[in-house]
N, C-alpha and C positions, 0 to 999 in steps of 0.2 A: 504493500500500500504506500502511495506517495505521500509525503508530508510537505506541506507548504507553509511558508512563513510570510505573514503579511508585513509589508514595509510601508509605514505610514509617513506621509509628508509632514514636515515640521509645522505646517499651518494648523494641523489638527493634533498630532501626537506631541509636538514640541511645546504647545501652549500649556499643556498640563505640567510640564516641567520648567516653566518659567523662561521659555525661550524668548529672545528679543522680538520686539514687534515687527522688525523687518523680515522675520522668517515666516510670517503669516501670508503665504501665497495661495492658500486654499488647499484642501486635502486631496491627495491622490492615493490610490491603493495599487500596490504592485505585488504580485505573488511570485515567488521564485522557490525552487526546490531548496529545502533546508541544506541539503548536501552541496548545493551549488553556491551557497553564500561565500565560502572561502575562495572560490574561483573568481567570483565577482569582486570580492574585496581585494584580492591580490591584483587584479587588473586595474581597479580603481587607484590603489596606492602606487602602482607603477606609473600610470598616467600623471598622477598628482606630483610624484617625486620629480618627474621630468620638468614639470612647470615650476615647481618650487625651486629647483636648481637654478633657475634664472634669477631668483632673488639673491643668490650668492654673487652673481655678476654685478647686480645693482649695488650690493653692499661693498664689493670691491671698489667700485667707482665712488661710492659714498666716502669710504675711508681715504681713497686716493685724493679726492678733491679736498678733504679735510686736512690731510697731513702733508700735502705737497710742499707746504712752506718749510718743512724741516729739510727737505732736499734742496729747495731753492736757497736756503740759508748758506749752503756750502758754495754757492756760485754767485755771490754778490747781491743777494736780495736785501740784506740789511744795509749794506753800503750804499746801494743805489737809492734807497728810500731814506737815507740819513737817519737810521735808527740808533738810539743811544740807550744806555742803562737797561732797564727791564722792559723796554718797548716791545721787543720780540715776544717775551713771555706774555705781555698783555694781548698781543695779537693772537696768540694761541688761546688765551683764556676767554676773550670776548666772544668767540664763536659759540661757546656753550651757554651764554646768557640767553640766546634765543631758544635753546632746548628747554630751559626752565619754564618759559612762558607758553610754549606751543604744544608740547607733547600731550598734555592732558586734554585740551580742547580738540586737538587733532584726532586723538584716539576715540573720543566720544562721538565726534563727527563720523569717523570711519565706521563705527558700530551701527550707524543708522543710514548708511548709503548702500546702494546695490552694486556699485562698480568701483571697488577699491583699486582695480587695475588702472583705471583712468586717473584717479586721484593721485596715486603714488607715482605714476609715470609723469604727470604734469609737474609735480614737485621736483622730480628729477631733472626734467628739462630746464626748469627755472634755475636750479642750483648749478647746472652746467653752464648756463648763460652768465651767471655771476662769476664763475671760475674764469671764463673767457675775459670778462671785464677786469678781473684782477690783474691780468697780464698787461693791461694798459695803465696800471697805477703809476702815478708820478710822485706821490707823497705818501708818507706814513699814514696820515689821517684818512686818505682815500682808501688805502688798503684796509684800515681798521673798520671803516664803515661797510666795506664790501664783505669782510669776514663776519661782521655782526649780522648782516643780511643773510649770508650763507647759512649761519646757524639757525635762523628762523625757518628757512625752507628745508634744510636737511633734517630738522628735528622730527618731521612727520614720518620719515621712513622707518627707522629701526623699531620703535614701539609698535608702529603699524604693521610691520612685517612679522614681528613676534606674535601679535594678536591674530594676524591672518593664519599663521601656523596653528594656533590654538583652536581655530574654528574648523580645521580640517582633520587634525590628528588627535588620537586618543592619548590618555595620560602616559601609557607605557610605550608610546611611539614618539613622544615629543623630544626626548633626550637626544636621539641621533639626529632628528631633523633640526633641532635648535643648534646642534653642533655643526651641521651642514651650513646653516645660515651664518653663524658667527665665525666660522672658519674663514669667511670672506675678509674679516679684518686681518687675520694672519696672512692669508694669501695676498691681500693688498699690500701689507707691510713688506712682503717678499717681492711681489711682482712690481709694485710701484717703484721700489728702489732700483730694480733692474731697468725698468722703463725710463726712470729719471736719469739714470747714468747714461743711457743711450741718447736721450734727448739733450741733456746738458752738454754731452761731449760732441754730439754730431751737428747740433743746430746753433751753437754759440756764434753769434755775429751774422747769421744769415739774415739778409734783407735789412741789416743794420740793427737787429734786435738782440738783446742779451739772452743768454741761455735760459735764465729763469722765466723770462716772459714767454718763450716758446713752450716751456713746461706747462704753465697754466693754460695757454691757448690750446695746445694739442689735447691735453687731458679734458678740457671743457668740451671740445668738439666730440671726443669719444663718448662723453657722458650723454650728450644730446642724442647721438646715434643710438645708444643703448636704450634711452628713454622712449624713443619713438617705437622701437621694437617691442618694448615691454607692454605697450598698450594691447597687443594681440597675444602675448604669451602669458602674462601673469594671470593666475586664477582669481576669480571673484569669490563670493561666499557660496557655501553649499546650497543655499536657498535661491541663488540667482541662476536662472537657466543657462546652461553651458553647452555649446555645440560640441565640445570635445569629450563630453560624457554621454554615455547611453542612458536611457531612462532608468534602468535598474541601478546603474552606478550612481546616478544623481540622487535617487531616493535612498539608497544604502548610505551614501555620504551623510545625508541629513539624519538618518536613524542612528548611525554610529555616534554622532555627537549627542543625540538625545539620551542614548544609553549611557554614555560616559558621564554626563552631567547629572542624570537623574539620581544616582546613588548618593551623591553628596549635596544635593540641592536643598539648602536650608530655607529657601524662600519660595518654594514652588507654589504656595497658595497666595502670594502677594501679587497684586497687579503690577505689570511692568510699566514703568514710566521712564521718560527720556533721561532724567537725571538720577534715577533711583540707584543705579550702579555706582555713580560718582559719590552720592551721599553715603552709601554703605562703605565704600572704600575709604573715604575721608575719616570716618569714625572708627575704623578698624585699626587698632594699634599695631597689628602685625605688618600692615603696609608701611608704616613709618619706621618700624624696627628694621625691616628688610631694606628699606631705602637707605638708612644710615649705614647698615652693614655693607651694602653694595657701594655706597659712597666711599667708604674706607677702602674697599677692595680696589675700586677704580683709581684711588689715589696711589695705591701701591703699584698699579700698572702704568703709572704716568711715564715710566721710562720709555714706553712705546712711542710717545710723541717726540722724544728726543733721541731715538735710536741712532739715526745717522750721526748725531753729535757724539754719542758714546762710542760709536765705531771709529769716528775720526780721531778720538783721543789716542788711538794706537799708532798714529803718525803716518798713515798712508795718504795718498792723494784722494781728492774728492771722489773720483770715479771708482777707485779701488774700495774706498770706505763704503760707498753705496752698494757695491757688489757683495761686500762682506756681510751686509745686513740680511741678505736673502736666506742663507742656510739655517740660521737659528729659527726664523719664522716658519720655514718649511717643516722643520722638525716639530715645532709647536702645533702646526696644523695637523700633521699625521697623528700626534699624540691625542689631540682633542677627539678624533673619531674613535679611537680605541677606548678612551676613558668614558666617553658618552655612551657607547654601546654597552660597556661593562656596567655603567651606572643604571641603564635601563634594565639590563638582565637581572641585576641584584636588587633593584628597587631602592638602592641607597643613594643619597645625595650628599650628606654632610662629609663623609670621608673622602668622597670624590672631589669635593671642594677643597678640603683641608690639605690633601696630599699635594696637589699642584702648587698651592700657596707655600707650603713648606719647602718644596724644591726651589721655588722662586727666592725664598729667604736665603737658602744656601747659595744661590747665585749672587745675591747682594753681598753676602759675607765674603765670598771669594773675591769679588771685585774690590772690596774694601781692603782686603789683606795683602794685596800685591799690585805692583805696577808692571809685572811681567806681561809682555804682549800676548803670548800664547794662552796664558792662564786667564787673562782678562777677556780674551775672545771666547774661551770656554765658558766663562761666567754668563755670557750673553745667551748661550743655549739653555742654561738653567733658568734664567730670568723669563724667557719666553714661555716656559712651561706653566708659569703662574697664570697666564691668560686662559688656560684650560678651565680654571676654576670659574671664570666668568660664564662660560658656556653652561656648566652644570647649575650654577646659581640661578640663571634665567629659567632653566627647566624647572627648578624647585619652586620658583615663583608661580609658574603656570600650573603646576600640580596643586599647589596650596590654594590658589584662588580659581579652581576649575568649576565652582558650583554654578555661577551664572555668567553669561557672556558679557553683560554690561558692566558688572563689577570687575570681571577679569580685565576688560579693556581699560577701565579707570585705574585699577591696581597696577597694571603694567606701566601705564604712563606716569602715575604718581611715584612709583619706585624708581623708574629710570630718570625722572625729573629731579628727584632728591639726590640721586647718585651723580647727577651732572655737576653738583657743587664740588664733587671730588675732582672732576676734570678742571674746573675753574681754579680751585685753590692749588692743586698740585702742579699747575703750569708754572708756579713760582718755586717749585722744589728744585729746579735745575738752573739757577743763575750762572752765568759764565764765570763769575768770580769764584765759584766753588769747584771749577774744573782745574786740571783734567781728572783729578781723582774722584771728585763728587762724593766724598765720604759722607757729608751731611745729608746729601740727597738720598743715598742708599739707606742711611739710618732712618730717615723719615718713611721710606718705603717698607722697611722692616716693621716699624711701629704700626703703620696702618694695616699691614698684613695680619699682625697679631690681633689687633682690635677686631678685624673682620672675622677671624677664626673664632674668637671668643663669643662674638654676637651670634654667629651661626650655631655654635654649640648650645648656647642658651635657647635659641629658637628650636633646635632639635629636641631639647628636653621638654619644651612646651608641647610640641606635637606628639611626643611620646606619651605624655600624660593624657592628652586628648584621645589618643588611640586606646589607651588602657581604660579610660572612662567609658568609651563607646563599647568596648568588648565586655566590660562588666555589666553594662545596661542590657546588652543583647543576651547575655547568659541569664540575667535575672528575669527578663521578660520573655525569653525563649524566641527571640527574633533571629532571622537569618543574618549572616555577616554582611555588614554594609560598608560604607565609605571608610577608607583608611588613608591618613596622611602619609606620604612617603618621607622617610627620615634620611 
């Protein structure tokens, strides 16, 4: 006898579980063989992974346009714009001010539109245009205004991309996919230095323009090209009709999310309002605790913004220094996939965050202890391992706030916005006067790493107590096993 499984559209099924109002597209019913679901699900994930992979390319361009000033610094950027004192550090810091103001309203807006592909692509095209305009800067203050504007536009992408992942993938699938997305930063750190070395060396003086001007111009053009392509490649939400999904894949995509959120939905009987998720996230102390923990972690990862500078302290030419930046980040990218997959398989988050941070601390200690060129270069490999913790931390956030879509969108944006203060403040961890040893800078990175580890441990203890309380209640009332927080 054949067994059929009804797959309900989010317009009917999802409303019971507190789905967002934009998922109400009217009920449809599709029956597939129970034994065929794994086949349909595998096909769905394969198609989705190919689309989501394009987010990595966008993130690469996002990081490239954000950090190209570090490479430009090696070829006259500061000198041509007459920068003095900490003005370069301010140029780094000012970009993140826009992140603070834009990430929350951007994610709340994203949660209530049908076409995130168009929204994210448009933002990308605008920041590519700003990057091109930066190549024409004649004064420090012009560059400062453009960097400030760049931050406002770029701010929409990362929290939006993370939220987009959480709308398609289940809790036990997010670790690897988040790693795939965030590896874009490591790939960008590796690829952008290779590309920058070629542009800076090959185009210097062409048509009478300095090498750093060509760097901003070429990378801005590439960003716009990728943005135009993204309009047709990026996925929208499961509730938005998609020509690249079959009807059974579309319906299964929506049901998967309903099933994943239903077990832990604490608010399924509450009416969904536009700002309800934001209000819930604002009053949830866990959002702010994780925001501060991530802020501290990002401060410890601030060496990434000055990586070419740290590489240059070994005494090589600008081109060689940029080429030496690539291998440490390539290793960091490879490690992030292994750690993320293992974290998903074991269901553990805390130790997979702590381990990479401890390896990063070891790298800081090695860099402090010697001026030997080979050993200091080795320390860079250890440092880049710390960035793996960022990947797992973001997955932990998505798992913790997986109950409602609107709250998840607000929580992601609030946490990343709070963490942005780490980028702003840590831009001043690396003044030129502390070089070439940068002992004080490394000590600050060690301190912020330890603070982040301590806060993550305290949060793990809290989640453990919540799980124990839920288990005790289930045993007392004879209920089936329900939602559990990942530790």
